[in-house]
C-alpha positions in Angstrom: -23.3 -22.8 -23.4 -22.8 -25.5 -20.8 -25.5 -26.6 -18.4 -23.3 -25.4 -15.5 -23.0 -22.0 -17.0 -26.8 -21.8 -17.5 -27.4 -22.7 -13.9 -25.0 -20.0 -12.7 -26.6 -17.3 -14.9 -30.1 -18.3 -13.8 -29.0 -18.0 -10.1 -27.7 -14.5 -10.8 -30.9 -13.5 -12.6 -32.9 -14.7 -9.7 -30.7 -12.9 -7.2 -31.1 -9.6 -9.1 -34.9 -10.0 -9.4 -35.2 -10.7 -5.7 -33.2 -7.5 -5.0 -35.7 -5.4 -7.1 -39.0 -7.0 -6.0 -38.4 -8.4 -2.5 -40.3 -9.9 -0.8 -41.1 -12.2 -3.7 -42.3 -15.8 -4.2 -41.4 -18.5 -6.7 -44.4 -18.0 -9.0 -43.8 -14.3 -9.4 -40.1 -14.8 -10.1 -40.8 -17.5 -12.6 -43.3 -15.2 -14.5 -40.9 -12.2 -14.4 -37.9 -14.1 -15.6 -39.8 -16.5 -17.9 -38.1 -19.5 -16.3 -39.6 -22.8 -15.1 -40.6 -22.8 -11.5 -38.3 -25.8 -10.9 -35.3 -23.7 -12.1 -36.2 -20.8 -10.0 -36.7 -23.0 -6.9 -33.3 -24.6 -7.4 -31.7 -21.2 -7.8 -33.4 -19.9 -4.6 -32.2 -22.9 -2.6 -28.6 -22.4 -3.9 -28.7 -18.7 -3.0 -30.1 -19.5 0.4 -27.4 -22.0 1.1 -24.7 -19.5 0.0 -26.2 -16.9 2.3 -27.4 -14.3 -0.2 -31.1 -14.6 0.5 -33.4 -15.9 3.2 -37.1 -16.5 3.7 -39.2 -13.5 4.7 -40.7 -14.9 7.9 -41.2 -18.5 9.1 -42.8 -19.7 5.9 -40.4 -20.5 3.0 -42.6 -18.9 0.4 -41.3 -15.4 -0.1 -37.6 -14.3 -0.3 -35.5 -11.3 0.6 -31.9 -10.4 0.4 -29.6 -10.9 3.4 -27.1 -8.5 4.8 -24.4 -10.3 2.8 -25.5 -8.4 -0.3 -25.4 -5.2 1.7 -21.8 -5.8 2.8 -20.6 -6.6 -0.7 -22.3 -3.4 -2.0 -20.7 -1.3 0.8 -17.3 -2.7 -0.2 -17.8 -1.7 -3.8 -19.0 1.8 -2.7 -15.9 2.0 -0.4 -13.6 1.1 -3.3 -15.2 3.7 -5.5 -14.9 6.3 -2.7 -11.2 5.6 -2.3 -10.7 5.8 -6.0 -12.4 9.2 -6.3 -10.6 10.6 -3.3 -7.2 9.4 -4.6 -7.5 10.4 -8.3 -6.1 13.9 -8.1 -3.3 12.9 -5.7 -2.2 10.0 -7.9 -1.7 12.4 -10.8 0.1 14.8 -8.5 2.5 12.0 -7.5 3.1 11.1 -11.1 3.9 14.8 -11.8 6.3 15.1 -8.9 8.1 11.8 -9.5 7.6 11.0 -13.1 6.8 7.4 -12.0 3.7 5.2 -11.9 1.2 5.6 -9.1 -0.9 2.6 -8.0 -4.0 2.4 -5.8 -4.7 -1.0 -4.3 -7.2 -2.6 -1.9 -6.9 -5.9 0.0 -8.8 -9.0 -1.0 -7.9 -12.1 1.0 -4.1 -12.6 1.0 -3.5 -10.3 -2.0 -3.6 -6.6 -2.9 -5.7 -5.9 -5.9 -5.0 -2.9 -8.2 -8.0 -0.7 -8.7 -6.4 2.4 -10.2 -3.1 3.5 -11.7 -1.6 6.6 -13.3 1.2 5.5 -15.7 4.6 7.1 -16.1 5.6 8.6 -19.4 8.9 6.7 -19.3 9.2 4.1 -22.1 10.7 1.6 -19.6 8.1 1.0 -17.0 6.6 -1.6 -14.6 3.2 -2.5 -16.1 0.6 -4.1 -13.9 -2.9 -4.4 -15.5 -5.9 -3.1 -13.5 -7.5 -5.9 -11.5 -4.1 -7.7 -11.0 -3.5 -9.3 -7.6 -0.1 -9.1 -6.0 1.0 -11.0 -2.8 0.5 -9.0 0.4 3.8 -10.0 2.0 5.8 -9.4 -1.2 4.6 -6.0 -2.2 4.8 -2.5 -0.7 1.1 -2.0 -1.0 0.4 -5.2 0.8 2.8 -4.6 3.6 1.4 -1.0 4.0 -2.1 -2.5 4.7 -0.8 -5.3 6.9 1.4 -3.2 9.2 -1.5 -1.8 11.3 -3.1 -5.2 12.0 -2.4 -7.5 15.0 0.2 -10.2 14.5 -2.4 -12.9 14.9 -4.6 -11.5 12.1 -1.6 -11.0 9.8 -0.7 -14.7 10.3 -4.3 -15.7 9.7 -4.6 -13.6 6.5 -1.4 -15.1 5.1 -2.5 -18.6 6.1 0.7 -19.1 8.2 3.1 -19.1 5.2 5.4 -16.6 3.5 5.9 -17.8 -0.1 9.1 -17.0 -1.8 8.9 -15.1 -5.1 12.4 -13.8 -5.5 15.7 -14.0 -3.6 14.6 -10.7 -1.8 11.2 -12.0 -0.6 11.0 -12.0 3.2 10.1 -15.6 4.2 11.1 -15.6 7.9 8.2 -14.6 10.2 10.4 -12.7 12.8 12.0 -10.8 10.0 8.7 -10.0 8.4 7.1 -8.7 11.6 10.3 -6.6 12.2 9.7 -5.2 8.7 6.1 -4.3 9.5 7.3 -2.5 12.6 9.6 -0.4 10.5 6.6 0.3 8.2 4.6 1.6 11.2 7.4 3.8 12.4 8.2 5.6 9.1 4.7 5.5 7.7 5.4 3.7 4.5 6.4 0.3 3.2 9.3 -0.4 0.8 9.7 -3.2 -1.7 12.9 -3.8 -3.5 12.4 -6.7 -5.9 10.5 -8.8 -3.4 7.7 -9.9 -5.8 9.3 -9.2 -9.2 13.1 -8.6 -9.3 12.7 -5.7 -11.7 10.2 -3.7 -9.6 10.8 -1.3 -6.7 8.0 0.5 -4.9 7.0 2.5 -1.8 3.5 2.6 -0.4 1.5 4.1 2.4 -1.9 3.0 3.9 -5.1 4.8 3.4 -7.5 4.8 6.4 -11.2 5.3 6.5 -13.2 7.1 9.1 -13.1 4.0 11.4 -9.3 4.0 11.3 -9.2 0.8 9.1 -6.5 0.6 6.4 -8.8 0.1 3.5 -6.3 0.8 0.7 -2.8 1.8 -0.1 -1.2 4.2 -2.5 2.2 3.6 -4.0 4.9 4.8 -6.4 6.4 2.0 -8.5 9.3 2.0 -10.9 12.0 -0.3 -12.4 14.5 -1.0 -9.7 17.3 0.6 -11.7 15.5 4.0 -11.5 14.6 4.0 -7.8 17.8 4.6 -5.9 17.9 4.5 -2.1 17.8 8.3 -1.9 14.8 8.5 -4.2 13.0 5.7 -2.3 13.2 7.7 0.9 11.9 10.9 -0.9 9.1 8.9 -2.6 8.2 7.4 0.7 7.7 10.8 2.2 5.5 11.8 -0.8 3.2 8.7 -0.5 2.8 9.2 3.2 1.6 12.8 2.6 -0.7 11.7 -0.2 -2.1 8.8 1.9 -2.8 11.2 4.8 -4.6 13.6 2.5 -6.7 10.9 1.0 -7.5 9.4 4.5 -8.6 12.9 5.7 -11.0 13.1 2.7 -12.5 9.7 3.8 -13.1 11.1 7.3 -10.0 9.7 9.1 -8.5 11.8 11.9 -5.1 10.8 13.2 -5.0 10.2 17.0 -3.3 12.9 18.9 
């Protein structure tokens, strides 16, 4: 194991121990973890610089977690809540369409797959769990972006629309017009914009605050998803997303 890896692991061990025993000092941490005080002190300083911990009071002798850890924990809980709320409806979508259903959340400028229910078709579009897809080139991503202000969308995408296929939208005026269409019909469509062989429709999932925290989609090889099926599948994902959102406490404005 490299020195850098040992340093990272020590920092994580210190962070976990602070969480369980806070407020806690260097000496107690060193005894509990059986690490040299110098190692613990370096880890604490690193974690403080990164914003994960802070001194408990004016004296830099005892340490506690910051709200950063709380926010990360809430995000994980939120993702688990969305997954639980969506599970039955994802299976229902698969039964109704025969195609794969995906559940994604946004992380930075990508949508990340946190759950899927696979089609039984031998020819399928396979995306492993944990995979990240570009927001602007995917139906899941566009579904989550569509309800954000233009300035925030531009900031999230770092002011650029990278091309992945000939169908990727790379013009900003065209992209914002596409997001407007998503808002009007309630679902986003993707026809070979990230991978030429994949078509999909997706609808956003809102939490109790009205924030689009996830999106649910139906994906299939482009050859199987005709224009007529895309419209029908779009209606199905909108209904599914609304039911999941209601489970999370969202109430649509009158």
